[in-house]
N, C-alpha and C positions, 0 to 999 in steps of 0.2 A: 364378598368374593368367597366362594367356595373352592378350598384348596385341594387339588388332586393328591392322591396318595404319592405321586412321584415328587411333587414339590414338597410335602411334608417330610418325605425321606430325605430329600436335598437339605432342607432347613436344618433337619436334625443333624445330618453330616457336618453342615457349616458350624454349627454350634459346638459340637463335639471336637471338630478339628481345632477351631479357635481356643477352646478351653484348654485343650491338650498343648497348645503353643503359647498360652498365656497372652493372646492377642485379643483385641476388641474391635467392634464394628459400630459404625454410625451410618445414617442414611441422609441424603438430600433428595427430596422427591418433588417433582412438578407434576407431570401427567399422571403418575400412580398415587399421588396424594396420600402416601402413607400406607399403601398396600404392601410394598416391600417390607416395611417394619413390621406390619401386622403379621405377614407370613412367617417371619422370624420368631416373633414373640408368642406365636401360637404353640411353640415347642417349649415344654417344661425345662427350666434351667436356662433360658435365654438371658436371664438377668445376669448371669455370669460373664457374658461377653457383650451383649448389646447395651451400649451407652444411651443412645437416644437417636431420635431423627427429627428432621424438620421438613414440613410441607411447604415448600416455598412456590406457591402457584403464580404470584405475580412478580414481574421482573424486579420491581422495587424491594421486595423481600429478598430475592436472589442476591441483590446488590447489598442491602443493609445488614443482612443476617448471615449471609454465605460469603460475603466479601467478593463476589463476582465483579470483575471490573466493568463498569458500564460500557467501555469501548468493546468489549467481546459482544455484548447484546447488540450494540450499534453496528459493528462491522459484520458480525456472523448471525445474529438473532440469538434468542433464547433457546431455539431448537436447532442446536448445532453441537458438534462434537466438542467444541471449544467451551461452550457454556456447560455441557455435561462435566467435563474434566474440571472445570472451575468450581462448580457446585460441589463435587466430591472432595476436592481440596479444601473447600470452605467448611465442609462437614468435618474433616479431620481436625482443621483449625479450631473450630467452635467446640467440638465434643472431646478432643484430645484422643481420638481412637487410632488404632493402628491401621484400620481399613475404613473405607467409605464406598457406598453403592449410591449413584445419583442416576436419576431418570428424568428425562425432558422429552416432549413431543407433543403430537396432535392426536387427541382421543376422537375428536370430532363433536358434533356432526359436520362441521364446516372446516375447510382449510384455515390456516393461520399463518399470517406473514409470507404468504408464498409457499407454505409447506403443505403438502396434502395430507388429509387424514391418514393415520397409520405411520407417519413419519416419526420415528423414535430413535433417541440416543441413549445408551446406557454407558455409564463411565464407572469403572472399578479403580480405586486409588489405593495405594499402600505400598508394601514391599514389592509388589508386582502392579503395574499399571495396564489396563486394557480398555478399549472402548469398542462398542458394537453399534452398528447401524442397523436398524430394522425397518422393513417396509411391510407393515401389517394391514390386513384387510379386516373388514367386518364393522360391526356396530361399536359404539363407544365403549361399552362394557367388555366386549371381546378384545378390543385393542388394549385397554388397560390391563386385563387378565394376562394376555399374552406378553406385554410388556414386563409385567411382574415375574411371570414365570421365567422369562428369557434372563432377566437380572439375577434372579436366585440360582438358576442352572449355571449361568456364566461364572458366577462367583464360586460355586461349588467346584466347577472344573478348574479353575485358577488354583484354588486350595489344594486340589487333588494332585496337580501336575507341577506345582513350582518346585523349584530345586532348592 
């Protein structure tokens, strides 16, 4: 994934803000499969704040490694707000970070579990919690890229505007 200058700028802002506030970040990624982590660690000095990330592509990994309650997946599916929040909380638990970003969704080319291609949930957990639902269009790569960019931009906005 080629990062836009805007995403590089936002990732730099995230790292600087977290470093200044002595906070840390981890990720739990399904649909983006490490792209959010990769965007963060593209920036020199990321190791000051980025602890680690997990690509939990399969539900069984979400359950075993991110402590997602199987009932969440059964009742809401892994492509849901509830699953994204549980993944982010699981990353905080697994890595001991202050913050976590989680992504889940359908990149395509086919719908999954009744969810259309481009259905995405991003969850930010930490001192401030927020979820966003995205309905993206395009081919697989563009859906993944847009989800990654949205996750980075949302987290930067949260850090910038928290009280």
